[in-house]
C-alpha positions, 0 to 999 in steps of 0.5 A, spaced: 227 605 203 225 612 199 226 619 200 222 624 197 222 631 195 216 635 193 217 642 190 210 645 189 207 652 190 200 650 192 199 648 199 193 644 198 197 639 193 203 639 197 199 636 203 195 631 198 201 628 195 204 628 202 198 624 205 198 619 199 206 618 199 205 617 207 201 611 205 207 607 202 211 603 207 217 604 202 217 612 203 221 613 209 222 621 208 218 627 205 221 634 204 217 639 201 218 646 198 213 651 196 218 655 192 223 655 187 228 658 192 233 653 195 231 648 190 238 646 188 240 646 195 235 641 198 237 637 192 244 637 194 242 636 202 236 631 201 239 627 195 232 624 194 230 618 190 224 621 188 223 628 186 216 631 184 216 638 181 211 642 179 213 645 172 212 652 174 217 651 179 222 647 174 220 653 168 224 658 173 230 655 173 235 654 168 234 647 165 241 645 164 243 648 171 237 644 174 239 637 171 246 638 174 243 639 181 238 633 180 242 626 182 243 621 177 239 616 181 233 621 182 227 619 179 223 625 177 215 626 176 213 632 173 206 635 176 202 639 171 197 644 172 193 642 166 189 636 164 194 631 161 192 627 154 190 620 155 197 616 154 201 621 157 208 618 160 208 615 167 212 621 170 207 626 169 201 627 174 196 633 173 193 637 179 187 635 176 188 627 176 184 623 181 187 620 187 186 613 184 190 615 178 195 619 182 196 613 186 197 608 180 202 613 177 206 613 184 206 606 185 209 605 178 215 609 180 216 607 187 215 600 186 217 599 179 221 592 180 217 589 186 211 587 182 214 580 182 215 580 190 208 583 190 205 577 186 209 572 191 206 575 197 199 575 194 200 567 194 201 567 201 193 569 202 188 564 203 183 564 198 178 566 203 183 572 205 183 574 197 175 574 197 175 578 203 180 583 200 176 583 193 170 585 197 174 591 201 177 593 195 170 594 192 168 598 197 164 594 202 163 594 209 165 589 214 158 588 215 156 587 208 162 583 206 159 578 212 152 578 210 154 577 202 159 571 204 154 568 210 160 569 215 160 573 222 163 580 222 168 578 227 170 573 222 171 578 217 175 583 221 180 577 223 181 576 216 182 583 215 187 583 220 191 577 217 191 581 210 194 587 213 199 583 217 201 579 211 201 585 206 203 590 211 198 595 207 194 598 212 189 603 208 183 601 204 186 605 198 193 601 199 189 595 199 185 597 193 191 598 189 194 592 191 188 588 189 188 592 182 196 590 181 195 583 183 189 582 178 184 581 184 179 586 181 179 590 175 179 598 174 172 597 171 169 594 177 170 600 181 165 605 181 
């Protein structure tokens, strides 16, 4: 289970990150800090597994002192207020990144070694459930999926309940990330 500390001056960005992180079942605690004041104390007291810190807050602190106060086991993601060039490191998020890009980068940090486990879970889905999952990830409604596959809407809902139960993922965005990571759909398929 994962504890996260967000050090970000913008209320809107803090709320957005909190909402996205809340979709990960691995995240058990989220603390937020809107200023540089008390950062060292929060790091010591909260001892987060993941620190998401805006570079404007990090720049205020003495670099050596900040590195000392961050626990060795803590992963750090730098939040930058400007666009990032393509190929930027996974531990950098731009405030201008799309929601999907942010979810992908957070997934890489939160579930770095669970790719094999997720693949095994994917094998538990029936071929029909995988087909339903693909269509859900592509943004189709239950009614559209039912029409496309020549089944009832009730059957689609039953399959979706089974998928949610098996994967322990409740949101459409979470299912979409799962489908991408497990090769059920490609990024290019999303519109």
